[in-house]
N, C-alpha and C positions, 0 to 999 in steps of 0.2 A: 301716477296716481291720480289723471285725469280718467283714465281707463274705470278705477274703483269710483272713484266719484261719480260717473259719468255713466257707466253701465253696470256695477255691478249693485252698488246701491238703487240705483232705480229698478233695478228687477227683484231686490228684496226687502225693499222699504223698512230698515231694522227699527224697533223699540230701542233698543241698548245694544253694544258693541262691548265685546270683553276680547281685549285684546292682551298677547304676553309682550313682558317685557323683559329687559335685562338692564334696565335703568335708564334716563331721560338723556346721557350721553354717549350710551352705544347704542348699535343700529338693531331696533325691533320693531315689530307693528305697532307699538302704543308709542316710541317716540317718532317715529313719521307719521302719525294720526294727528300727534301734536303738534309736530312742526308745520304741515301742511294743513291742516283743517280746525286745530285748537282755539280755540276763544280766550284770550287773554284775560287773568282773572278768574279763570274757574277750576284751575288745577288747586284738589284739597286732597291730602291723603287722610287714608284710614288708619293706615300704621305705615310711619315712615322711612325704619331701618330693617336690614337685613334679609334674611331668607323668606319675611314674610310679607315685603313690602308691597304696599297694594295702595293703589290712588285710583283718583276719577278725573276726568275733565269732560266740557261740553266742546264737541266738533259741528262743525256749519257746514253742510254740504247743500250749496245754492240755498235756498230757502231753509232747509230741513236742518233742524237741530236734535243732535243724538248725544243722548250720554255714550261714554266711553269706561268703562272700567278696565285695569290695567293690573295684573297679577305677573308673577315672577314666574319664568318658562317651569311647564309644570315636571319637566323630564328630568330635573334639576334641582326643584325648590318643590317643599311643600304649601299649596296654598291653605290658607285658613278662611274655613267658610265663612265666621263671622266677620273679618275684615271685609271680605268681597260683600256680605249682604250690608254693612255700614256704607264701604265706598257707594254702592247702589244708592241709598239712603241720602247721601251728601248731594246728591244730583237733582233729587225732588223738589 
C-alpha cells in the first residue's frame, strides 16, 4: 500500500477514486483502501444491500483527502448509475 500512496497517487493526483467492492469483509480494492487509508466516520451508503451495494468514504493520503466511491464488481453485478452519482454527492 506504500507504493500506491507514495508513487501511484503522486503521479495521478486523483479528485475521486472509483473502487470495486465485493463487500467490506472480503478482499477488494474498496476494503483495502478503507482499511489502510479510510477516515473513521466518513463511510456512507447510497444503497446498502444486494447487487447494487454502493457506498463512499474519504481516504487520507499524507495530507491529501480523496473521496472513494465503491461499487460492486462489474463483471458479476450491475452497477446502478444513480447510486454512484448519489455516493459521489454524499462526499461533497
